[in-house]
C-alpha distance (Angstrom), angle and dihedral (degrees) to the residues before:
residue distance angle dihedral
M1 . . .
T2 3.81 . .
M3 3.75 121.2 .
S4 3.82 111.9 -120.7
V5 3.76 106.2 -149.9
Q6 3.76 110.2 -161.8
T7 3.74 142.9 140.7
E8 3.76 124.2 -134.6
T9 3.75 117.4 -109.0
S10 3.76 111.2 -125.5
T11 3.77 128.0 -158.8
F12 3.75 117.5 -92.8
E13 3.76 117.8 -83.5
P14 3.79 124.7 -179.8
S15 3.79 107.9 -92.1
C16 3.81 93.5 -158.6
P17 3.80 105.3 48.9
T18 3.77 118.9 -161.3
S19 3.77 121.5 -124.0
C20 3.78 92.0 -101.1
N21 3.78 95.6 58.9
V22 3.82 102.7 26.6
T23 3.80 92.5 108.1
T24 3.80 92.7 52.0
W25 3.80 90.9 45.3
A26 3.80 92.4 50.2
R27 3.81 92.9 47.2
R28 3.79 91.0 49.6
N29 3.82 97.5 45.3
C30 3.81 104.7 31.8
T31 3.78 95.4 72.4
A32 3.78 132.9 127.0
E33 3.81 91.0 -113.6
N34 3.80 92.4 52.5
L35 3.81 90.0 47.5
R36 3.80 90.4 52.8
R37 3.80 89.9 52.6
K38 3.81 89.4 54.2
F39 3.82 89.0 54.5
P40 3.84 104.6 44.7
I41 3.81 90.0 -177.5
T42 3.81 87.1 77.1
L43 3.82 88.6 60.1
W44 3.81 100.4 50.4
L45 3.83 104.8 25.9
P46 3.85 95.9 69.2
R47 3.83 87.9 55.3
Y48 3.81 95.4 45.9
Q49 3.82 113.4 133.8
C50 3.78 126.4 -148.6
S51 3.80 89.8 -130.0
W52 3.80 89.1 66.1
I53 3.81 94.4 61.7
Q54 3.80 93.6 81.6
S55 3.83 93.1 48.6
D56 3.80 93.3 48.2
F57 3.81 92.0 45.8
I58 3.82 93.8 50.8
A59 3.82 92.1 45.2
G60 3.80 92.8 47.5
L61 3.81 92.2 48.5
T62 3.80 92.2 47.8
V63 3.81 91.6 50.2
A64 3.82 89.6 49.0
L65 3.81 90.9 54.1
T66 3.80 86.9 53.3
V67 3.80 99.7 43.2
I68 3.82 97.5 48.9
P69 3.82 96.6 64.2
Q70 3.81 90.9 34.2
G71 3.80 90.8 51.4
L72 3.79 91.0 53.2
A73 3.79 91.4 46.8
Y74 3.80 94.5 46.2
A75 3.81 92.2 48.9
H76 3.79 86.3 53.8
L77 3.81 88.2 51.3
A78 3.82 90.6 48.5
E79 3.84 88.1 53.2
L80 3.80 91.1 -121.1
P81 3.82 130.2 124.4
L82 3.80 109.5 -78.1
Q83 3.80 95.4 -113.7
Y84 3.81 89.3 66.6
G85 3.79 88.8 68.9
L86 3.81 89.2 60.5
Y87 3.81 92.5 41.1
S88 3.82 85.0 59.4
S89 3.79 94.9 48.5
F90 3.80 107.6 67.3
M91 3.81 114.4 36.4
G92 3.81 93.9 58.3
C93 3.81 89.4 56.8
L94 3.81 90.7 53.6
V95 3.81 94.1 48.7
Y96 3.79 93.2 44.9
F97 3.81 88.4 52.2
L98 3.82 86.6 66.2
L99 3.80 103.3 33.6
G100 3.81 108.6 22.2
S101 3.80 121.5 113.7
S102 3.83 96.0 -161.1
K103 3.77 125.8 71.5
D104 3.80 92.1 -153.8
I105 3.81 106.5 47.3
T106 3.78 117.9 99.5
L107 3.81 119.3 -169.7
G108 3.77 124.0 -140.6
P109 3.80 143.7 99.9
T110 3.81 118.1 -29.9
A111 3.78 134.6 -171.3
I112 3.81 95.4 -109.9
M113 3.82 94.1 46.8
S114 3.81 89.3 47.9
L115 3.79 90.5 51.8
M116 3.80 90.7 51.8
V117 3.81 92.0 47.3
A118 3.79 89.4 52.6
S119 3.80 89.1 49.6
Y120 3.81 98.3 47.4
A121 3.82 104.5 26.2
E122 3.83 94.0 39.1
G123 3.80 94.2 -153.0
D124 3.82 95.7 -50.6
T125 3.81 109.6 132.2
T126 3.81 92.8 -158.4
Y127 3.80 90.9 55.6
A128 3.82 91.2 46.1
V129 3.82 94.9 51.5
A130 3.81 92.6 43.1
L131 3.80 88.6 51.5
T132 3.81 88.4 54.3
L133 3.80 92.8 55.4
L134 3.80 94.2 44.7
C135 3.80 91.7 44.9
G136 3.81 89.9 51.9
C137 3.82 92.7 48.9
I138 3.81 91.4 51.5
Q139 3.81 92.9 47.6
L140 3.80 91.9 46.0
G141 3.80 90.4 50.8
M142 3.80 90.5 49.7
G143 3.80 89.4 51.7
I144 3.80 93.8 48.6
F145 3.80 91.7 50.2
R146 3.82 91.3 43.4
L147 3.78 96.1 -119.6
G148 3.79 95.0 150.2
F149 3.79 89.2 114.6
L150 3.82 89.4 72.4
V151 3.78 89.1 80.4
N152 3.81 88.0 67.6
F153 3.80 89.8 69.4
I154 3.80 90.9 67.1
S155 3.79 106.4 80.1
F156 3.78 127.4 -143.8
P157 3.85 94.5 -107.7
V158 3.82 89.7 55.1
I159 3.81 91.8 49.6
N160 3.79 92.1 45.9
G161 3.80 93.8 47.2
F162 3.80 91.6 48.8
T163 3.81 96.2 47.6
S164 3.81 92.9 45.8
A165 3.80 93.1 49.6
A166 3.81 91.4 43.7
A167 3.81 90.4 50.9
I168 3.82 91.9 51.5
T169 3.81 90.8 46.4
I170 3.80 91.4 49.9
A171 3.79 94.8 44.6
F172 3.80 95.5 48.0
G173 3.79 89.9 44.3
Q174 3.81 88.1 62.1
V175 3.81 94.5 51.2
K176 3.82 89.4 83.2
H177 3.82 89.6 60.4
V178 3.79 92.2 48.0
L179 3.81 88.8 52.0
G180 3.80 93.6 42.7
L181 3.80 93.5 -121.9
H182 3.81 123.1 155.7
N183 3.82 137.0 -154.9
I184 3.81 94.1 27.1
P185 3.86 114.0 154.4
R186 3.81 119.6 -113.9
D187 3.83 99.4 -134.5
F188 3.78 112.0 96.3
F189 3.80 103.9 -119.3
P190 3.83 96.3 41.9
C191 3.82 87.7 44.5
V192 3.81 91.2 55.4
Y193 3.80 92.3 45.5
Y194 3.80 97.8 48.6
T195 3.80 93.6 40.1
F196 3.80 91.2 59.6
K197 3.79 91.6 38.7
N198 3.82 91.6 56.2
I199 3.78 98.0 35.3
G200 3.81 89.3 112.4
K201 3.82 88.3 67.4
T202 3.80 92.2 61.5
N203 3.81 116.0 145.6
L204 3.81 102.0 -132.0
W205 3.80 91.8 -157.4
D206 3.80 91.2 56.5
L207 3.79 89.9 45.7
L208 3.80 91.2 51.0
M209 3.82 92.3 47.8
G210 3.81 93.0 47.9
A211 3.80 93.8 46.7
V212 3.82 93.8 48.2
C213 3.81 91.8 47.4
F214 3.80 91.9 48.6
V215 3.82 92.9 49.9
L216 3.81 90.9 47.3
L217 3.79 90.4 51.5
L218 3.80 91.0 52.4
I219 3.81 92.2 48.4
L220 3.80 93.4 48.0
K221 3.80 90.9 47.6
W222 3.79 89.0 52.4
L223 3.82 90.8 49.9
K224 3.80 90.6 51.5
D225 3.80 91.0 54.6
V226 3.82 96.6 44.5
K227 3.80 113.2 127.0
W228 3.78 107.2 -140.0
D229 3.79 106.1 -143.1
G230 3.78 117.1 -168.7
P231 3.80 127.1 -148.0
D232 3.77 117.6 -70.2
E233 3.81 91.5 -108.1
V234 3.79 117.0 129.8
G235 3.79 112.1 -108.3
Y236 3.82 94.2 13.0
S237 3.80 116.5 159.4
P238 3.82 127.1 171.5
T239 3.78 118.9 -106.5
R240 3.79 122.0 -110.4
W241 3.80 90.5 -102.8
Q242 3.79 90.5 52.5
Q243 3.80 91.3 48.4
A244 3.81 91.1 48.5
G245 3.81 91.6 48.4
R246 3.77 92.1 50.3
K247 3.81 90.8 48.9
I248 3.80 90.5 51.6
V249 3.81 92.0 48.7
W250 3.81 90.0 48.4
L251 3.81 91.9 48.8
I252 3.83 92.4 49.1
G253 3.80 90.2 47.9
T254 3.81 92.1 48.0
A255 3.83 92.4 47.8
R256 3.81 91.2 41.9
N257 3.80 93.3 127.6
A258 3.79 91.4 57.1
V259 3.81 92.0 43.4
V260 3.81 93.6 51.4
V261 3.81 94.6 43.9
V262 3.82 92.3 48.8
C263 3.80 91.6 47.9
A264 3.81 91.2 49.1
A265 3.82 90.5 49.8
L266 3.83 90.3 50.3
V267 3.81 89.4 52.8
V268 3.82 89.3 53.2
V269 3.81 91.3 49.3
A270 3.82 90.1 50.6
L271 3.82 91.9 49.6
K272 3.78 93.0 47.4
S273 3.78 90.5 50.9
Q274 3.82 85.5 62.1
D275 3.84 91.7 45.7
I276 3.81 90.8 -109.3
D277 3.81 112.1 144.0
V278 3.80 107.5 174.3
L279 3.83 104.0 126.0
T280 3.81 128.2 82.8
L281 3.81 107.2 -119.2
T282 3.79 133.2 -162.9
Q283 3.77 120.9 -99.5
Q284 3.78 123.8 -91.4
V285 3.81 111.4 -76.1
Q286 3.78 120.5 -135.7
P287 3.82 106.3 -117.4
G288 3.80 126.3 -133.4
L289 3.77 136.7 31.9
P290 3.81 122.3 -45.8
A291 3.79 119.2 -103.7
F292 3.80 115.2 -104.7
Q293 3.80 102.6 -123.5
P294 3.81 138.8 127.9
P295 3.80 116.4 -88.6
A296 3.77 116.7 -92.3
F297 3.78 118.6 -117.4
T298 3.79 97.0 -165.6
V299 3.79 128.3 75.3
H300 3.80 123.1 -164.1
H301 3.81 118.6 -150.8
G302 3.77 107.7 176.8
N303 3.78 107.0 -68.4
T304 3.82 94.9 -8.2
T305 3.78 128.5 81.7
E306 3.79 125.6 -158.4
T307 3.79 114.0 -146.1
A308 3.79 130.8 -151.2
A309 3.81 89.4 -92.0
D310 3.81 90.0 55.8
I311 3.81 90.6 50.3
F312 3.82 91.3 50.4
Q313 3.78 90.2 49.7
G314 3.79 92.1 45.8
L315 3.80 93.4 52.0
G316 3.81 89.7 50.0
A317 3.79 114.3 154.9
G318 3.80 89.9 8.0
L319 3.81 88.7 80.7
A320 3.81 88.1 67.0
V321 3.80 102.5 29.5
V322 3.83 100.2 47.1
P323 3.85 97.3 52.0
L324 3.80 91.8 44.9
I325 3.80 96.2 47.6
G326 3.81 91.2 43.0
F327 3.79 91.6 54.7
L328 3.80 92.6 41.5
E329 3.80 91.9 52.4
C330 3.80 93.0 48.0
I331 3.79 98.2 45.9
A332 3.82 92.3 46.2
I333 3.79 89.7 53.9
G334 3.79 92.6 44.0
K335 3.80 94.0 51.3
A336 3.80 92.4 46.8
F337 3.81 93.8 54.6
A338 3.80 92.8 38.0
R339 3.82 89.2 59.6
Q340 3.78 90.4 45.8
N341 3.81 94.1 50.3
N342 3.81 98.5 34.6
Y343 3.79 104.9 -112.7
R344 3.80 136.9 101.7
V345 3.77 135.5 -114.9
D346 3.79 125.1 -151.2
A347 3.82 111.7 -133.1
N348 3.80 93.2 -153.0
Q349 3.80 92.0 49.1
E350 3.80 89.5 50.1
L351 3.80 88.9 53.8
L352 3.81 89.5 53.5
A353 3.81 91.1 48.6
I354 3.82 95.7 46.9
G355 3.79 91.9 42.6
M356 3.80 94.0 51.6
G357 3.81 89.5 42.0
N358 3.80 91.2 56.9
I359 3.81 93.8 42.7
V360 3.79 94.6 51.8
S361 3.83 92.5 39.0
S362 3.79 90.3 56.4
F363 3.83 87.6 65.4
V364 3.83 88.9 63.4
S365 3.83 95.1 47.4
S366 3.79 96.6 -98.5
Y367 3.77 125.1 157.2
P368 3.85 118.1 -135.6
I369 3.80 115.5 -55.8
T370 3.77 136.4 -166.4
G371 3.79 139.8 159.9
S372 3.80 115.6 -50.9
F373 3.80 117.7 -141.7
S374 3.81 95.9 -156.0
R375 3.81 95.0 47.6
T376 3.81 92.4 41.7
A377 3.80 88.1 54.2
V378 3.81 90.2 50.0
N379 3.80 89.9 48.2
S380 3.79 93.4 50.5
H381 3.80 96.0 43.6
S382 3.81 90.0 48.3
G383 3.81 88.6 64.5
V384 3.81 100.4 -108.6
K385 3.79 112.8 -177.5
T386 3.82 103.6 -171.1
P387 3.82 140.4 1.6
A388 3.82 87.0 -90.3
G389 3.80 87.4 94.5
G390 3.79 86.3 75.8
L391 3.82 89.9 67.7
V392 3.80 90.3 61.9
T393 3.81 91.9 46.6
A394 3.80 91.6 51.0
A395 3.82 92.2 47.4
V396 3.81 93.2 52.0
V397 3.83 92.3 47.4
L398 3.81 90.6 50.3
L399 3.81 89.6 49.1
S400 3.80 91.2 51.8
L401 3.81 90.5 50.3
S402 3.78 90.1 52.1
V403 3.81 97.4 45.7
L404 3.81 114.4 15.0
T405 3.81 106.3 44.2
P406 3.86 95.7 96.7
S407 3.82 88.1 59.0
F408 3.79 94.8 54.9
H409 3.81 91.2 79.4
Y410 3.82 88.8 72.8
I411 3.81 93.0 62.2
P412 3.84 111.7 108.6
Q413 3.78 116.4 -128.5
A414 3.80 88.9 -132.1
A415 3.83 90.4 60.2
L416 3.80 92.4 52.6
A417 3.81 89.6 46.5
A418 3.82 90.0 53.2
V419 3.82 90.0 51.3
I420 3.81 91.1 52.6
I421 3.80 95.0 45.3
S422 3.81 93.1 49.3
A423 3.83 90.0 48.8
V424 3.81 97.6 51.1
L425 3.80 102.2 38.8
T426 3.80 90.7 78.6
M427 3.82 88.5 59.7
V428 3.82 91.2 69.6
D429 3.81 105.4 92.3
I430 3.80 112.5 -165.8
R431 3.80 96.1 164.1
V432 3.80 92.7 67.3
L433 3.81 89.3 68.3
V434 3.79 90.5 61.2
K435 3.81 91.9 46.4
L436 3.79 93.9 50.0
W437 3.81 91.5 45.9
R438 3.80 89.6 55.2
L439 3.80 98.8 39.2
Q440 3.82 110.1 27.4
K441 3.79 117.8 0.0
M442 3.81 92.8 -177.3
D443 3.82 90.4 67.1
L444 3.80 89.2 63.6
L445 3.81 88.7 72.4
P446 3.86 98.0 67.7
L447 3.80 89.8 40.1
V448 3.81 92.6 54.6
C449 3.82 93.1 42.8
T450 3.81 91.7 50.2
F451 3.79 92.5 44.5
F452 3.80 96.7 53.6
G453 3.80 94.3 34.2
T454 3.80 91.2 57.5
F455 3.81 90.3 61.2
I456 3.80 87.8 60.1
G457 3.80 94.5 45.4
I458 3.79 136.8 -30.7
E459 3.79 94.7 -120.4
W460 3.81 92.3 45.3
G461 3.78 92.3 53.5
I462 3.79 93.1 50.5
L463 3.80 93.4 44.1
A464 3.80 91.3 48.9
G465 3.79 92.6 49.8
V466 3.79 95.1 45.1
G467 3.80 90.7 45.4
V468 3.80 93.8 51.6
S469 3.83 90.8 44.7
A470 3.81 89.3 52.0
M471 3.79 90.8 50.6
I472 3.81 90.9 50.8
L473 3.80 89.6 47.8
L474 3.81 94.3 47.8
F475 3.81 98.8 39.5
P476 3.85 93.5 84.0
Q477 3.82 87.3 54.4
A478 3.81 89.8 56.5
R479 3.81 93.8 41.6
P480 3.81 106.6 28.5
G481 3.76 118.6 -175.5
I482 3.81 111.5 -103.7
L483 3.79 125.0 -153.6
V484 3.82 106.6 -150.6
D485 3.80 123.7 -160.4
N486 3.81 106.6 -165.2
K487 3.79 102.3 -158.7
D488 3.80 128.5 125.0
V489 3.79 85.4 -70.1
L490 3.80 114.1 47.8
I491 3.83 108.5 -129.0
L492 3.81 116.3 -165.7
Q493 3.80 121.1 -171.8
P494 3.85 118.3 -174.9
D495 3.80 110.7 -147.3
R496 3.82 93.1 -137.4
G497 3.77 142.7 19.4
L498 3.78 118.0 -54.1
H499 3.80 114.4 -121.1
Y500 3.77 135.1 165.0
P501 3.86 97.2 -86.6
G502 3.82 88.6 62.5
V503 3.81 99.8 42.0
D504 3.81 95.7 94.4
F505 3.79 91.4 45.8
I506 3.83 92.4 53.2
R507 3.81 91.7 43.7
T508 3.80 92.0 52.2
L509 3.79 91.7 46.2
L510 3.81 91.8 51.4
Y511 3.81 92.3 49.5
D512 3.82 93.3 46.7
R513 3.80 95.3 47.1
A514 3.82 100.5 37.8
L515 3.81 111.1 21.4
K516 3.79 106.4 26.7
E517 3.80 95.5 93.6
K518 3.80 139.1 3.2
P519 2.90 136.6 -62.1
Y520 3.79 89.0 52.7
R521 3.80 116.5 -142.4
P522 3.80 128.3 -132.6
V523 3.81 112.4 -121.2
V524 3.81 133.1 -145.6
L525 3.80 114.7 -165.3
D526 3.81 107.6 -153.2
C527 3.83 105.6 -151.1
S528 3.81 98.3 179.0
H529 3.84 91.6 124.1
M530 3.81 95.3 48.6
A531 3.82 114.2 107.6
S532 3.81 101.4 163.1
I533 3.77 141.5 14.9
D534 3.79 136.2 -162.2
Y535 3.79 133.8 -146.3
T536 3.82 94.9 -104.3
T537 3.79 89.8 54.7
I538 3.81 90.8 50.2
Q539 3.79 89.6 52.9
G540 3.81 90.0 49.3
I541 3.81 91.2 50.4
K542 3.80 89.5 50.4
E543 3.80 92.0 53.9
V544 3.82 91.7 47.8
L545 3.80 92.2 49.4
E546 3.81 90.9 49.2
E547 3.82 90.4 52.1
F548 3.82 93.2 47.6
N549 3.81 90.9 47.5
R550 3.80 90.4 49.6
M551 3.81 89.2 52.0
R552 3.85 88.6 44.3
V553 3.84 92.5 -125.2
P554 3.84 121.4 139.1
L555 3.83 117.8 -113.9
I556 3.78 111.6 -179.7
F557 3.80 131.8 179.5
A558 3.79 123.2 -139.1
A559 3.82 138.9 -173.1
L560 3.79 95.6 13.6
K561 3.79 116.5 168.9
P562 3.84 110.6 -109.4
H563 3.80 94.3 -112.7
L564 3.82 91.6 49.6
Q565 3.80 90.9 48.3
E566 3.81 89.2 53.4
V567 3.82 91.1 50.7
L568 3.82 94.2 49.2
T569 3.79 91.8 44.6
A570 3.80 90.6 51.5
A571 3.84 89.2 50.1
D572 3.82 88.5 66.9
L573 3.79 94.5 -134.5
P574 3.82 115.3 -170.0
G575 3.80 111.8 -104.7
F576 3.82 93.8 -5.1
R577 3.82 112.2 170.4
C578 3.81 128.6 168.9
Y579 3.80 133.4 -171.3
A580 3.78 133.1 -171.0
T581 3.83 95.7 -112.4
A582 3.78 137.9 14.1
N583 3.81 92.3 -117.5
E584 3.79 91.0 52.4
A585 3.79 90.6 50.3
A586 3.82 91.8 49.5
S587 3.80 92.1 47.8
C588 3.78 92.9 49.9
I589 3.79 90.6 56.7
Y590 3.82 94.6 63.7
E591 3.79 109.0 17.1
D592 3.77 98.5 70.2
G593 3.79 114.3 54.0
D594 3.80 96.6 173.4
P595 3.81 108.3 109.2
E596 3.79 89.9 -151.9
T597 3.82 92.6 60.9
N598 3.79 101.6 24.0
P599 3.82 112.0 58.2
F600 3.80 91.0 -168.0
T601 3.80 97.9 60.7
P602 3.84 95.5 93.6
L603 3.78 89.4 47.6
L604 3.79 92.4 48.9
N605 3.78 91.1 50.8
A606 3.79 89.1 53.5
V607 3.82 91.3 48.3
Q608 3.79 93.6 48.5
H609 3.80 92.4 49.0
């Protein structure tokens, strides 16, 4: 049986209580049950079974064998010393063990977060660690105030365009390491230009090492995914030796990053033993565990000192982009595996977990972390039962920091580049273009804007995509569909609520259809689809009614919701009339010709003459 780790979803309560109801809010929210939901470990730990220990241990160990080489590679991508990749790989697992609502998610460094750290911290470790703390504080605040719903405003095309462009940026940024080139700019377009300009300076040994490592990674990935089909004999089952062999092949394929990096390091050791130094190696790695201390908010450069205000200014848009993308990446992964394994994740609880994970991780010199898709997949496919697998992952990473760091200097840069390229290529989704073209061509617009904008700058790509998505979302409000019934009485029925972006459109339509030429036509505005109204719309309705009254042409409202009728009545609109249905309103215009009982008779006489 698999443990389904989940938190219950409660109904919405105001997160910022006013002074008049703060006591009621506190009594309702500060309960033992609510506290247990904030610490999901209290829900699954009492039901933990001894039979799950083996599954969690194997999953945690397998994830550790994946995260160690990935951490080194991602630190290289983030333009930080390699040990910072491992500093970022253990504390998040420990925090998520206490606060996480998914059994599968594993927190740590990722390719996209590393790219953003490289962009905003620019290789400065103080900036990177400070960004981690600030990112965690923002995410924690969003979780406390239950702002997880904000992620719903970023559409799938925007996410897909961003991840595809980020993957291409990351992959091409590693080509310079595969070719052994130096002094290549980080930004995408200058990187492409100078890479091709200096391609004649390629180090063939680095190219050979990178190509061999990349091919090995592809082969090992294929071996991991092989489906072992037995003979077509009835009742066939593999022998124990066959089962053991398949398990070993699967384990080697799953830990392929570690296998390839270790093999590449052994090649370097063998070459150095023969006094052959032809490969570009990583820098020396500081040995030992990181000190547990608060992040520094001052940076000394010779005789100058950068203060906290300078760091805030230097991080700029990263203070908004990094927390949002980190949460978006984690919750997308969590929901995907929750659907696959039949449990739920709470977006607000995930914000609390990621936020606390980043805050605590900043005290061990981590750069920003989030959920990793590749390691979460490894965790899930390894049969993890609970978040306890993260304890094993953290322990193995700490052990490697204590023992293995002197050996990391023998890792070729080309090998780490191959690991990164093989990890991010799967993030480029070409098939979605075909699907969107067939199903909803308009959604291609935010995808394309985000995709190309990301090459200019991460924040510009996201802003462009979100902006275009918002325009697509709001355009129907500015140009609502109108059902027109062209009888003696003109009946107009908007297909959605009427709000201020569409006021001018409705006003123009009414003038063109009813007042453009004589004889003028009485109008019934069927409001059966209206659910809300704003002040600007009320002002627009007032101006339209004044114009129709001046022209002595009836304009009647029908099928208004009771609360909207109360609002419009209270607005004291000139000549405002409302009927239950459009047909009733149209009938009342002509059926009663007595001016004492039919207020529209003088207007009708003017229209007819």
